[in-house]
C-alpha positions, 0 to 999 in steps of 0.5 A, spaced: 084 640 509 082 646 513 075 643 515 079 637 518 084 641 522 079 645 525 075 639 527 082 636 530 083 642 534 076 642 536 076 635 539 083 637 542 080 643 546 074 639 548 078 633 551 083 638 554 077 642 558 074 635 560 081 633 563 082 640 566 075 640 569 077 633 573 081 627 572 076 623 576 071 618 571 066 614 574 065 610 567 070 605 569 066 604 576 059 603 572 062 598 567 065 594 573 058 594 577 053 593 571 058 587 569 057 584 575 049 584 575 046 577 573 042 578 567 035 580 568 035 583 575 033 589 577 027 589 573 022 590 579 025 597 580 025 599 573 017 597 572 015 600 578 010 605 578 015 609 582 020 609 577 016 610 571 013 616 574 020 619 576 022 617 569 016 621 565 015 627 570 020 633 570 023 635 577 022 629 581 026 625 586 026 618 587 030 616 594 031 609 594 034 607 601 036 600 603 040 596 608 047 594 608 048 589 602 041 590 599 044 591 592 043 599 592 050 600 588 048 594 583 041 597 582 044 604 581 048 601 575 042 598 572 038 605 573 044 608 569 045 603 564 037 603 563 037 611 562 043 611 557 040 605 553 033 609 553 035 616 551 041 614 547 039 617 540 036 623 544 042 628 545 037 633 548 037 629 554 043 629 559 045 624 564 050 624 570 052 620 575 056 619 582 058 613 586 060 616 593 065 612 597 067 613 604 074 611 602 075 616 597 072 622 601 079 626 599 077 626 592 069 627 593 069 634 596 062 637 594 066 641 589 069 635 586 062 632 585 059 638 582 065 638 577 064 631 576 057 632 574 059 638 569 064 634 566 059 628 564 054 633 561 059 637 557 062 630 554 056 628 552 055 634 547 059 635 540 061 642 542 063 645 549 058 650 551 061 657 551 060 658 559 064 652 560 070 655 555 070 662 559 071 658 565 076 654 563 080 660 559 079 664 565 082 660 570 087 656 565 091 662 564 092 664 571 093 656 574 087 657 578 081 653 580 074 655 580 070 656 586 064 652 588 059 658 586 063 658 579 062 651 578 055 651 580 053 657 576 056 653 570 053 647 572 046 650 572 047 653 565 049 647 562 043 643 565 038 648 563 040 647 556 038 640 556 030 638 555 031 633 560 036 632 565 037 626 570 042 626 576 044 619 579 047 619 586 049 612 589 051 611 597 049 618 599 051 616 606 058 615 604 059 622 602 063 627 606 060 629 612 065 633 615 064 641 614 057 640 612 059 637 605 054 632 604 049 637 606 052 642 601 052 637 596 044 636 597 042 643 597 046 645 591 043 639 587 036 640 590 037 648 588 039 645 581 033 641 580 028 647 582 031 651 577 032 646 571 027 641 572 032 636 573 030 629 576 034 626 582 035 618 583 039 617 590 041 611 594 043 611 601 042 607 608 037 609 612 039 615 615 033 620 617 037 626 615 038 624 608 031 622 608 028 629 610 033 632 605 031 628 599 023 629 599 020 626 594 018 618 592 021 613 597 022 606 594 026 601 599 031 597 595 031 590 598 033 584 594 027 581 591 026 573 591 026 573 583 033 577 583 036 572 588 033 566 584 036 569 577 043 570 581 043 563 584 041 560 577 047 563 574 051 560 579 049 553 580 054 550 575 059 551 581 056 546 585 059 539 586 056 535 580 053 530 585 049 536 587 048 540 581 045 533 577 039 533 582 034 538 581 030 537 587 037 538 591 038 544 587 031 547 588 032 546 596 038 549 596 036 555 592 029 556 597 034 556 603 038 561 601 033 566 598 030 565 605 036 566 609 038 573 605 032 576 607 032 582 602 040 582 602 043 581 595 047 575 595 053 578 591 053 585 594 059 584 599 063 584 593 060 590 589 064 595 593 070 596 597 066 599 602 061 593 603 055 598 603 052 594 597 
């Protein structure tokens, strides 16, 4: 009975600390985005030499820019999903991700984003690291919030406790820019990477400033013809019967759409409220 009571108290404390860190949870967005993916899409990136090298080597950055509508958010969700499946039986690997959105900049200040990364890495562990408990106890009793530097110090310690760590950030171009927010976040992530060996995967529109800061391998995101074809194959049933019954007509329609998309992902306009894709 005492053991069960202790376990309940530990679970309660664990959840209380997670809730205190931040109420923001990107899991719902991840489920939404990956749910919109057409089965089998994104394999071109997962099988690419750039991704495989990034996956197998520590302290690597893979920066994936793309035009608006290229499907960057869908690709990000595919990467996140692949990592969780790949390392689901390895508790020594930490995975955390962010979906930046210019419509939510008020809740996505640099400290908010760092705290979200910390929360995700803590919730993966059966026990709350002592350094996180100390941060919680120090501020909870005084009803204060930790500073950027405090969160940074704790995040470094937690990431260092994993054998491998992966940080995924979608839409860096939509990260808060006033007061140097995006620059501060990137500087912190790059410092974290240098000190802990963490890997960074990031997407953005083509912005020279971000490209300079994200030094590493670059792999442009463009909707592949194969991905567009897979998506169209899954939606042919929506066409009028007189069209869907004709194989030649279906193939002509798909060929014209693939030609017209020119690197844009067909359903990307509906993947994000911001429309960046």
